PDB file as gemmi writes it, atoms N, CA and C in Angstrom:
CRYST1    1.000    1.000    1.000  90.00  90.00  90.00 P 1                      
ATOM      1  N   UNK A   1       6.967 -86.884 109.708  1.00  0.00           N  
ATOM      2  CA  UNK A   1       8.000 -86.255 110.970  1.00  0.00           C  
ATOM      3  C   UNK A   1       9.080 -87.265 111.538  1.00  0.00           C  
ATOM      4  N   UNK A   2      10.185 -86.938 112.186  1.00  0.00           N  
ATOM      5  CA  UNK A   2      10.830 -88.223 112.492  1.00  0.00           C  
ATOM      6  C   UNK A   2      11.014 -88.259 114.144  1.00  0.00           C  
ATOM      7  N   UNK A   3      11.154 -88.994 114.610  1.00  0.00           N  
ATOM      8  CA  UNK A   3      10.854 -89.253 116.033  1.00  0.00           C  
ATOM      9  C   UNK A   3      12.386 -89.425 116.766  1.00  0.00           C  
ATOM     10  N   UNK A   4      12.613 -89.037 117.841  1.00  0.00           N  
ATOM     11  CA  UNK A   4      13.634 -88.983 118.590  1.00  0.00           C  
ATOM     12  C   UNK A   4      13.329 -89.360 119.832  1.00  0.00           C  
ATOM     13  N   UNK A   5      14.235 -89.987 120.844  1.00  0.00           N  
ATOM     14  CA  UNK A   5      13.684 -90.459 122.500  1.00  0.00           C  
ATOM     15  C   UNK A   5      15.136 -90.458 122.918  1.00  0.00           C  
ATOM     16  N   UNK A   6      15.520 -89.837 124.744  1.00  0.00           N  
ATOM     17  CA  UNK A   6      16.027 -90.018 125.270  1.00  0.00           C  
ATOM     18  C   UNK A   6      15.348 -91.361 126.291  1.00  0.00           C  
ATOM     19  N   UNK A   7      16.370 -92.627 126.775  1.00  0.00           N  
ATOM     20  CA  UNK A   7      16.433 -93.115 127.575  1.00  0.00           C  
ATOM     21  C   UNK A   7      17.275 -92.857 128.630  1.00  0.00           C  
ATOM     22  N   UNK A   8      16.952 -93.384 129.762  1.00  0.00           N  
ATOM     23  CA  UNK A   8      17.787 -93.631 130.674  1.00  0.00           C  
ATOM     24  C   UNK A   8      18.123 -94.624 131.273  1.00  0.00           C  
ATOM     25  N   UNK A   9      19.659 -94.872 131.407  1.00  0.00           N  
ATOM     26  CA  UNK A   9      20.185 -96.642 131.354  1.00  0.00           C  
ATOM     27  C   UNK A   9      20.201 -96.740 132.616  1.00  0.00           C  
ATOM     28  N   UNK A  10      20.819 -95.791 133.465  1.00  0.00           N  
ATOM     29  CA  UNK A  10      21.621 -95.747 134.737  1.00  0.00           C  
ATOM     30  C   UNK A  10      21.626 -94.292 135.245  1.00  0.00           C  
ATOM     31  N   UNK A  11      22.555 -94.101 136.312  1.00  0.00           N  
ATOM     32  CA  UNK A  11      22.662 -92.733 136.619  1.00  0.00           C  
ATOM     33  C   UNK A  11      23.926 -92.430 135.827  1.00  0.00           C  
ATOM     34  N   UNK A  12      23.750 -91.460 135.028  1.00  0.00           N  
ATOM     35  CA  UNK A  12      24.866 -91.266 134.469  1.00  0.00           C  
ATOM     36  C   UNK A  12      25.268 -91.689 132.842  1.00  0.00           C  
ATOM     37  N   UNK A  13      23.749 -92.500 132.494  1.00  0.00           N  
ATOM     38  CA  UNK A  13      24.370 -93.407 131.214  1.00  0.00           C  
ATOM     39  C   UNK A  13      22.593 -93.240 130.647  1.00  0.00           C  
ATOM     40  N   UNK A  14      22.760 -92.614 129.360  1.00  0.00           N  
ATOM     41  CA  UNK A  14      21.422 -92.110 128.663  1.00  0.00           C  
ATOM     42  C   UNK A  14      21.619 -92.741 126.695  1.00  0.00           C  
ATOM     43  N   UNK A  15      20.547 -93.164 126.633  1.00  0.00           N  
ATOM     44  CA  UNK A  15      20.504 -94.052 125.568  1.00  0.00           C  
ATOM     45  C   UNK A  15      19.774 -93.137 124.560  1.00  0.00           C  
ATOM     46  N   UNK A  16      20.354 -92.732 122.967  1.00  0.00           N  
ATOM     47  CA  UNK A  16      19.380 -91.875 122.051  1.00  0.00           C  
ATOM     48  C   UNK A  16      19.078 -92.866 120.821  1.00  0.00           C  
ATOM     49  N   UNK A  17      17.802 -93.008 120.963  1.00  0.00           N  
ATOM     50  CA  UNK A  17      17.078 -93.759 119.868  1.00  0.00           C  
ATOM     51  C   UNK A  17      16.387 -92.758 118.775  1.00  0.00           C  
ATOM     52  N   UNK A  18      16.141 -93.202 117.580  1.00  0.00           N  
ATOM     53  CA  UNK A  18      15.824 -92.669 116.667  1.00  0.00           C  
ATOM     54  C   UNK A  18      16.293 -91.663 115.510  1.00  0.00           C  
ATOM     55  N   UNK A  19      15.976 -91.035 114.971  1.00  0.00           N  
ATOM     56  CA  UNK A  19      16.083 -89.902 114.277  1.00  0.00           C  
ATOM     57  C   UNK A  19      16.614 -88.677 114.418  1.00  0.00           C  
ATOM     58  N   UNK A  20      18.161 -87.980 114.484  1.00  0.00           N  
ATOM     59  CA  UNK A  20      18.576 -87.267 114.762  1.00  0.00           C  
ATOM     60  C   UNK A  20      18.344 -85.636 113.412  1.00  0.00           C  
ATOM     61  N   UNK A  21      16.915 -85.373 113.459  1.00  0.00           N  
ATOM     62  CA  UNK A  21      17.002 -84.684 112.389  1.00  0.00           C  
ATOM     63  C   UNK A  21      16.361 -83.061 112.891  1.00  0.00           C  
ATOM     64  N   UNK A  22      16.146 -82.088 111.823  1.00  0.00           N  
ATOM     65  CA  UNK A  22      15.658 -80.690 112.362  1.00  0.00           C  
ATOM     66  C   UNK A  22      14.544 -80.963 112.845  1.00  0.00           C  
ATOM     67  N   UNK A  23      13.735 -82.081 112.444  1.00  0.00           N  
ATOM     68  CA  UNK A  23      12.066 -82.012 112.900  1.00  0.00           C  
ATOM     69  C   UNK A  23      12.712 -82.461 114.595  1.00  0.00           C  
ATOM     70  N   UNK A  24      13.332 -83.248 115.044  1.00  0.00           N  
ATOM     71  CA  UNK A  24      13.714 -84.089 116.103  1.00  0.00           C  
ATOM     72  C   UNK A  24      14.042 -83.471 117.228  1.00  0.00           C  
ATOM     73  N   UNK A  25      15.181 -82.878 116.653  1.00  0.00           N  
ATOM     74  CA  UNK A  25      16.156 -82.214 117.603  1.00  0.00           C  
ATOM     75  C   UNK A  25      16.046 -81.122 118.818  1.00  0.00           C  
ATOM     76  N   UNK A  26      15.089 -80.175 118.056  1.00  0.00           N  
ATOM     77  CA  UNK A  26      14.300 -79.119 119.271  1.00  0.00           C  
ATOM     78  C   UNK A  26      13.901 -80.226 120.405  1.00  0.00           C  
ATOM     79  N   UNK A  27      13.082 -80.856 119.962  1.00  0.00           N  
ATOM     80  CA  UNK A  27      12.452 -81.779 121.694  1.00  0.00           C  
ATOM     81  C   UNK A  27      13.129 -82.392 122.373  1.00  0.00           C  
ATOM     82  N   UNK A  28      14.107 -82.877 121.310  1.00  0.00           N  
ATOM     83  CA  UNK A  28      15.244 -83.802 122.532  1.00  0.00           C  
ATOM     84  C   UNK A  28      15.918 -83.148 122.960  1.00  0.00           C  
ATOM     85  N   UNK A  29      16.256 -81.936 122.228  1.00  0.00           N  
ATOM     86  CA  UNK A  29      17.379 -80.470 123.198  1.00  0.00           C  
ATOM     87  C   UNK A  29      16.780 -80.244 124.774  1.00  0.00           C  
ATOM     88  N   UNK A  30      14.935 -80.118 124.258  1.00  0.00           N  
ATOM     89  CA  UNK A  30      14.345 -79.577 125.765  1.00  0.00           C  
ATOM     90  C   UNK A  30      14.800 -80.731 126.518  1.00  0.00           C  
ATOM     91  N   UNK A  31      14.182 -82.050 126.113  1.00  0.00           N  
ATOM     92  CA  UNK A  31      13.900 -83.231 127.408  1.00  0.00           C  
ATOM     93  C   UNK A  31      15.470 -83.099 127.606  1.00  0.00           C  
ATOM     94  N   UNK A  32      16.474 -82.991 127.196  1.00  0.00           N  
ATOM     95  CA  UNK A  32      17.842 -83.614 127.942  1.00  0.00           C  
ATOM     96  C   UNK A  32      18.668 -82.620 128.843  1.00  0.00           C  
ATOM     97  N   UNK A  33      17.201 -81.468 129.148  1.00  0.00           N  
ATOM     98  CA  UNK A  33      18.059 -80.514 129.777  1.00  0.00           C  
ATOM     99  C   UNK A  33      18.330 -81.231 131.799  1.00  0.00           C  
ATOM    100  N   UNK A  34      17.711 -81.823 131.665  1.00  0.00           N  
ATOM    101  CA  UNK A  34      18.088 -82.668 133.089  1.00  0.00           C  
ATOM    102  C   UNK A  34      19.235 -83.313 133.117  1.00  0.00           C  
ATOM    103  N   UNK A  35      19.273 -83.824 132.104  1.00  0.00           N  
ATOM    104  CA  UNK A  35      21.030 -84.868 131.901  1.00  0.00           C  
ATOM    105  C   UNK A  35      21.909 -84.064 132.735  1.00  0.00           C  
ATOM    106  N   UNK A  36      22.404 -83.001 132.205  1.00  0.00           N  
ATOM    107  CA  UNK A  36      23.693 -82.346 132.573  1.00  0.00           C  
ATOM    108  C   UNK A  36      23.649 -82.069 134.362  1.00  0.00           C  
ATOM    109  N   UNK A  37      24.025 -82.479 135.091  1.00  0.00           N  
ATOM    110  CA  UNK A  37      24.057 -81.741 136.637  1.00  0.00           C  
ATOM    111  C   UNK A  37      25.456 -81.707 136.596  1.00  0.00           C  
ATOM    112  N   UNK A  38      25.845 -80.665 137.638  1.00  0.00           N  
ATOM    113  CA  UNK A  38      27.175 -80.408 138.087  1.00  0.00           C  
ATOM    114  C   UNK A  38      28.102 -81.881 138.460  1.00  0.00           C  
ATOM    115  N   UNK A  39      29.617 -81.728 137.528  1.00  0.00           N  
ATOM    116  CA  UNK A  39      30.075 -82.563 138.081  1.00  0.00           C  
ATOM    117  C   UNK A  39      30.080 -83.753 137.852  1.00  0.00           C  
ATOM    118  N   UNK A  40      29.021 -84.167 137.019  1.00  0.00           N  
ATOM    119  CA  UNK A  40      28.666 -85.547 137.161  1.00  0.00           C  
ATOM    120  C   UNK A  40      29.439 -86.240 135.635  1.00  0.00           C  
ATOM    121  N   UNK A  41      29.962 -87.359 135.858  1.00  0.00           N  
ATOM    122  CA  UNK A  41      29.983 -88.243 134.367  1.00  0.00           C  
ATOM    123  C   UNK A  41      29.525 -88.302 133.393  1.00  0.00           C  
ATOM    124  N   UNK A  42      29.095 -88.528 132.416  1.00  0.00           N  
ATOM    125  CA  UNK A  42      27.677 -88.804 131.511  1.00  0.00           C  
ATOM    126  C   UNK A  42      28.273 -89.481 130.389  1.00  0.00           C  
ATOM    127  N   UNK A  43      27.366 -90.876 129.954  1.00  0.00           N  
ATOM    128  CA  UNK A  43      27.893 -90.948 128.774  1.00  0.00           C  
ATOM    129  C   UNK A  43      26.831 -91.606 127.887  1.00  0.00           C  
ATOM    130  N   UNK A  44      26.845 -90.709 126.640  1.00  0.00           N  
ATOM    131  CA  UNK A  44      25.283 -90.770 126.026  1.00  0.00           C  
ATOM    132  C   UNK A  44      26.073 -91.891 124.800  1.00  0.00           C  
ATOM    133  N   UNK A  45      25.184 -93.281 124.909  1.00  0.00           N  
ATOM    134  CA  UNK A  45      24.883 -94.052 124.071  1.00  0.00           C  
ATOM    135  C   UNK A  45      24.458 -93.772 122.797  1.00  0.00           C  
ATOM    136  N   UNK A  46      24.835 -94.046 121.634  1.00  0.00           N  
ATOM    137  CA  UNK A  46      24.324 -93.335 120.016  1.00  0.00           C  
ATOM    138  C   UNK A  46      23.596 -94.796 119.228  1.00  0.00           C  
ATOM    139  N   UNK A  47      24.192 -96.179 119.783  1.00  0.00           N  
ATOM    140  CA  UNK A  47      23.622 -96.763 118.772  1.00  0.00           C  
ATOM    141  C   UNK A  47      22.713 -96.950 118.423  1.00  0.00           C  
ATOM    142  N   UNK A  48      21.306 -96.029 118.826  1.00  0.00           N  
ATOM    143  CA  UNK A  48      19.965 -96.522 118.759  1.00  0.00           C  
ATOM    144  C   UNK A  48      19.353 -95.136 117.808  1.00  0.00           C  
ATOM    145  N   UNK A  49      20.967 -94.344 117.385  1.00  0.00           N  
ATOM    146  CA  UNK A  49      20.541 -93.581 115.916  1.00  0.00           C  
ATOM    147  C   UNK A  49      20.401 -94.427 114.864  1.00  0.00           C  
ATOM    148  N   UNK A  50      19.202 -93.806 113.942  1.00  0.00           N  
ATOM    149  CA  UNK A  50      19.176 -94.413 112.729  1.00  0.00           C  
ATOM    150  C   UNK A  50      19.256 -93.781 111.635  1.00  0.00           C  
ATOM    151  N   UNK A  51      19.522 -92.219 111.531  1.00  0.00           N  
ATOM    152  CA  UNK A  51      19.740 -91.732 110.719  1.00  0.00           C  
ATOM    153  C   UNK A  51      20.243 -90.282 111.513  1.00  0.00           C  
ATOM    154  N   UNK A  52      20.785 -89.324 110.970  1.00  0.00           N  
ATOM    155  CA  UNK A  52      21.223 -88.098 111.418  1.00  0.00           C  
ATOM    156  C   UNK A  52      21.383 -87.381 110.008  1.00  0.00           C  
ATOM    157  N   UNK A  53      21.321 -85.739 110.489  1.00  0.00           N  
ATOM    158  CA  UNK A  53      21.720 -84.474 109.412  1.00  0.00           C  
ATOM    159  C   UNK A  53      22.043 -83.916 110.153  1.00  0.00           C  
ATOM    160  N   UNK A  54      22.896 -82.297 109.948  1.00  0.00           N  
ATOM    161  CA  UNK A  54      23.348 -81.931 110.792  1.00  0.00           C  
ATOM    162  C   UNK A  54      22.790 -81.203 111.891  1.00  0.00           C  
ATOM    163  N   UNK A  55      21.456 -81.494 111.922  1.00  0.00           N  
ATOM    164  CA  UNK A  55      20.789 -80.698 113.131  1.00  0.00           C  
ATOM    165  C   UNK A  55      21.583 -82.051 114.553  1.00  0.00           C  
ATOM    166  N   UNK A  56      21.684 -83.087 114.143  1.00  0.00           N  
ATOM    167  CA  UNK A  56      22.341 -84.445 114.592  1.00  0.00           C  
ATOM    168  C   UNK A  56      23.486 -83.660 115.472  1.00  0.00           C  
ATOM    169  N   UNK A  57      24.563 -83.290 114.647  1.00  0.00           N  
ATOM    170  CA  UNK A  57      25.638 -82.605 114.880  1.00  0.00           C  
ATOM    171  C   UNK A  57      25.675 -81.876 116.012  1.00  0.00           C  
ATOM    172  N   UNK A  58      24.508 -80.845 115.480  1.00  0.00           N  
ATOM    173  CA  UNK A  58      24.413 -79.206 116.190  1.00  0.00           C  
ATOM    174  C   UNK A  58      24.267 -79.913 117.616  1.00  0.00           C  
ATOM    175  N   UNK A  59      23.333 -80.757 117.651  1.00  0.00           N  
ATOM    176  CA  UNK A  59      22.829 -81.347 119.154  1.00  0.00           C  
ATOM    177  C   UNK A  59      23.671 -81.760 120.091  1.00  0.00           C  
ATOM    178  N   UNK A  60      24.931 -82.766 119.484  1.00  0.00           N  
ATOM    179  CA  UNK A  60      25.958 -83.342 120.362  1.00  0.00           C  
ATOM    180  C   UNK A  60      26.978 -82.055 120.840  1.00  0.00           C  
ATOM    181  N   UNK A  61      26.960 -81.087 119.888  1.00  0.00           N  
ATOM    182  CA  UNK A  61      27.965 -80.138 120.269  1.00  0.00           C  
ATOM    183  C   UNK A  61      26.993 -79.056 121.036  1.00  0.00           C  
ATOM    184  N   UNK A  62      26.018 -78.584 121.279  1.00  0.00           N  
ATOM    185  CA  UNK A  62      25.315 -78.418 122.322  1.00  0.00           C  
ATOM    186  C   UNK A  62      25.450 -79.094 123.777  1.00  0.00           C  
ATOM    187  N   UNK A  63      25.411 -80.035 123.579  1.00  0.00           N  
ATOM    188  CA  UNK A  63      25.262 -81.342 124.774  1.00  0.00           C  
ATOM    189  C   UNK A  63      26.887 -80.742 125.441  1.00  0.00           C  
ATOM    190  N   UNK A  64      27.835 -81.218 124.521  1.00  0.00           N  
ATOM    191  CA  UNK A  64      28.865 -80.678 125.176  1.00  0.00           C  
ATOM    192  C   UNK A  64      29.494 -79.540 125.768  1.00  0.00           C  
ATOM    193  N   UNK A  65      28.754 -78.565 124.957  1.00  0.00           N  
ATOM    194  CA  UNK A  65      28.589 -77.076 126.033  1.00  0.00           C  
ATOM    195  C   UNK A  65      27.675 -77.482 127.152  1.00  0.00           C  
ATOM    196  N   UNK A  66      26.881 -77.853 127.234  1.00  0.00           N  
ATOM    197  CA  UNK A  66      26.114 -77.629 128.298  1.00  0.00           C  
ATOM    198  C   UNK A  66      26.690 -78.525 129.478  1.00  0.00           C  
ATOM    199  N   UNK A  67      27.540 -79.268 129.055  1.00  0.00           N  
ATOM    200  CA  UNK A  67      28.632 -80.138 130.042  1.00  0.00           C  
ATOM    201  C   UNK A  67      29.300 -79.594 130.562  1.00  0.00           C  
ATOM    202  N   UNK A  68      30.061 -78.858 129.612  1.00  0.00           N  
ATOM    203  CA  UNK A  68      31.307 -78.006 130.146  1.00  0.00           C  
ATOM    204  C   UNK A  68      31.088 -77.145 131.148  1.00  0.00           C  
ATOM    205  N   UNK A  69      29.251 -76.357 130.984  1.00  0.00           N  
ATOM    206  CA  UNK A  69      29.216 -75.237 131.960  1.00  0.00           C  
ATOM    207  C   UNK A  69      28.674 -75.676 132.728  1.00  0.00           C  
ATOM    208  N   UNK A  70      28.094 -77.067 133.402  1.00  0.00           N  
ATOM    209  CA  UNK A  70      27.955 -77.902 134.280  1.00  0.00           C  
ATOM    210  C   UNK A  70      28.980 -78.274 134.942  1.00  0.00           C  
ATOM    211  N   UNK A  71      30.120 -78.163 134.305  1.00  0.00           N  
ATOM    212  CA  UNK A  71      31.325 -78.967 135.047  1.00  0.00           C  
ATOM    213  C   UNK A  71      31.242 -80.542 134.451  1.00  0.00           C  
ATOM    214  N   UNK A  72      30.984 -80.738 133.939  1.00  0.00           N  
ATOM    215  CA  UNK A  72      30.350 -82.385 133.658  1.00  0.00           C  
ATOM    216  C   UNK A  72      31.261 -83.154 132.720  1.00  0.00           C  
ATOM    217  N   UNK A  73      31.732 -84.488 132.666  1.00  0.00           N  
ATOM    218  CA  UNK A  73      32.367 -85.404 131.972  1.00  0.00           C  
ATOM    219  C   UNK A  73      30.966 -85.546 131.195  1.00  0.00           C  
ATOM    220  N   UNK A  74      31.480 -85.453 129.829  1.00  0.00           N  
ATOM    221  CA  UNK A  74      30.525 -86.050 128.873  1.00  0.00           C  
ATOM    222  C   UNK A  74      31.377 -87.046 127.729  1.00  0.00           C  
ATOM    223  N   UNK A  75      30.689 -88.048 127.413  1.00  0.00           N  
ATOM    224  CA  UNK A  75      31.567 -89.284 126.787  1.00  0.00           C  
ATOM    225  C   UNK A  75      30.079 -89.781 125.403  1.00  0.00           C  
ATOM    226  N   UNK A  76      30.580 -89.387 124.858  1.00  0.00           N  
ATOM    227  CA  UNK A  76      29.517 -90.787 123.329  1.00  0.00           C  
ATOM    228  C   UNK A  76      30.498 -91.778 122.927  1.00  0.00           C  
ATOM    229  N   UNK A  77      29.448 -92.837 123.121  1.00  0.00           N  
ATOM    230  CA  UNK A  77      30.044 -94.254 123.096  1.00  0.00           C  
ATOM    231  C   UNK A  77      29.080 -94.907 121.913  1.00  0.00           C  
ATOM    232  N   UNK A  78      29.741 -95.631 120.519  1.00  0.00           N  
ATOM    233  CA  UNK A  78      28.580 -96.007 119.679  1.00  0.00           C  
ATOM    234  C   UNK A  78      27.934 -95.125 119.218  1.00  0.00           C  
ATOM    235  N   UNK A  79      28.740 -94.376 118.107  1.00  0.00           N  
ATOM    236  CA  UNK A  79      28.653 -93.015 117.460  1.00  0.00           C  
ATOM    237  C   UNK A  79      28.495 -93.331 115.394  1.00  0.00           C  
ATOM    238  N   UNK A  80      27.380 -93.845 115.336  1.00  0.00           N  
ATOM    239  CA  UNK A  80      27.483 -94.533 113.526  1.00  0.00           C  
ATOM    240  C   UNK A  80      27.607 -93.960 112.719  1.00  0.00           C  
ATOM    241  N   UNK A  81      28.054 -94.389 112.250  1.00  0.00           N  
ATOM    242  CA  UNK A  81      29.413 -94.042 111.157  1.00  0.00           C  
ATOM    243  C   UNK A  81      28.272 -92.983 110.506  1.00  0.00           C  
ATOM    244  N   UNK A  82      27.661 -92.934 110.121  1.00  0.00           N  
ATOM    245  CA  UNK A  82      27.186 -91.396 109.429  1.00  0.00           C  
ATOM    246  C   UNK A  82      26.976 -90.094 110.258  1.00  0.00           C  
ATOM    247  N   UNK A  83      27.167 -90.422 111.287  1.00  0.00           N  
ATOM    248  CA  UNK A  83      27.417 -89.091 111.985  1.00  0.00           C  
ATOM    249  C   UNK A  83      29.114 -88.613 112.157  1.00  0.00           C  
ATOM    250  N   UNK A  84      29.614 -89.594 112.148  1.00  0.00           N  
ATOM    251  CA  UNK A  84      31.170 -89.741 112.284  1.00  0.00           C  
ATOM    252  C   UNK A  84      31.290 -89.194 111.127  1.00  0.00           C  
ATOM    253  N   UNK A  85      30.986 -89.316 109.839  1.00  0.00           N  
ATOM    254  CA  UNK A  85      31.353 -88.830 108.780  1.00  0.00           C  
ATOM    255  C   UNK A  85      30.882 -87.291 108.373  1.00  0.00           C  
ATOM    256  N   UNK A  86      29.631 -87.131 108.674  1.00  0.00           N  
ATOM    257  CA  UNK A  86      29.376 -85.708 109.015  1.00  0.00           C  
ATOM    258  C   UNK A  86      30.167 -84.940 110.029  1.00  0.00           C  
ATOM    259  N   UNK A  87      30.244 -85.023 110.782  1.00  0.00           N  
ATOM    260  CA  UNK A  87      31.217 -84.201 111.564  1.00  0.00           C  
ATOM    261  C   UNK A  87      32.331 -84.046 110.820  1.00  0.00           C  
ATOM    262  N   UNK A  88      33.351 -85.087 110.522  1.00  0.00           N  
ATOM    263  CA  UNK A  88      34.403 -84.597 109.253  1.00  0.00           C  
ATOM    264  C   UNK A  88      33.911 -83.776 108.373  1.00  0.00           C  
ATOM    265  N   UNK A  89      33.177 -84.160 107.515  1.00  0.00           N  
ATOM    266  CA  UNK A  89      32.394 -83.166 106.510  1.00  0.00           C  
ATOM    267  C   UNK A  89      32.442 -81.399 106.936  1.00  0.00           C  
ATOM    268  N   UNK A  90      32.228 -81.421 107.868  1.00  0.00           N  
ATOM    269  CA  UNK A  90      31.810 -80.317 108.690  1.00  0.00           C  
ATOM    270  C   UNK A  90      32.808 -79.540 109.608  1.00  0.00           C  
ATOM    271  N   UNK A  91      34.012 -80.298 109.271  1.00  0.00           N  
ATOM    272  CA  UNK A  91      35.172 -79.523 110.371  1.00  0.00           C  
ATOM    273  C   UNK A  91      35.207 -79.929 111.807  1.00  0.00           C  
ATOM    274  N   UNK A  92      34.149 -80.624 112.348  1.00  0.00           N  
ATOM    275  CA  UNK A  92      33.835 -80.408 113.916  1.00  0.00           C  
ATOM    276  C   UNK A  92      34.179 -81.936 114.834  1.00  0.00           C  
ATOM    277  N   UNK A  93      34.966 -82.866 114.077  1.00  0.00           N  
ATOM    278  CA  UNK A  93      35.247 -84.269 114.389  1.00  0.00           C  
ATOM    279  C   UNK A  93      36.028 -84.099 115.730  1.00  0.00           C  
ATOM    280  N   UNK A  94      36.947 -83.268 115.617  1.00  0.00           N  
ATOM    281  CA  UNK A  94      37.989 -82.881 116.554  1.00  0.00           C  
ATOM    282  C   UNK A  94      37.542 -82.085 117.882  1.00  0.00           C  
ATOM    283  N   UNK A  95      36.722 -81.600 117.625  1.00  0.00           N  
ATOM    284  CA  UNK A  95      36.085 -81.181 118.954  1.00  0.00           C  
ATOM    285  C   UNK A  95      35.193 -82.616 119.643  1.00  0.00           C  
ATOM    286  N   UNK A  96      34.532 -83.012 118.935  1.00  0.00           N  
ATOM    287  CA  UNK A  96      33.691 -83.963 119.239  1.00  0.00           C  
ATOM    288  C   UNK A  96      34.470 -85.086 120.028  1.00  0.00           C  
ATOM    289  N   UNK A  97      35.572 -85.570 119.598  1.00  0.00           N  
ATOM    290  CA  UNK A  97      36.510 -86.714 119.987  1.00  0.00           C  
ATOM    291  C   UNK A  97      35.743 -87.819 120.686  1.00  0.00           C  
ATOM    292  N   UNK A  98      35.244 -88.624 119.448  1.00  0.00           N  
ATOM    293  CA  UNK A  98      34.546 -89.783 119.484  1.00  0.00           C  
ATOM    294  C   UNK A  98      35.508 -90.363 119.660  1.00  0.00           C  
TER     295      UNK A  98                                                      
END                                                                             
């Protein structure tokens, strides 16, 4: 089973580490509920993502949805090429605006 974690770097800055897979994403989604607060600007650093499948793309899409519900600004940085390629293949790269 793969592991992933969230690490708060500073107010509004979060780093993701590990594999974003069907096994790790549900727990990571639960752990991220506190990240999105009304009106906050949030930066999620994906440099520590070692591997991702389509569940990782679904996770970042859910994070975007959560941010919009909270009227928070969300930006992803250091997106691994593998995730960018998955988003292109899935036709959602325009939604993510890496």
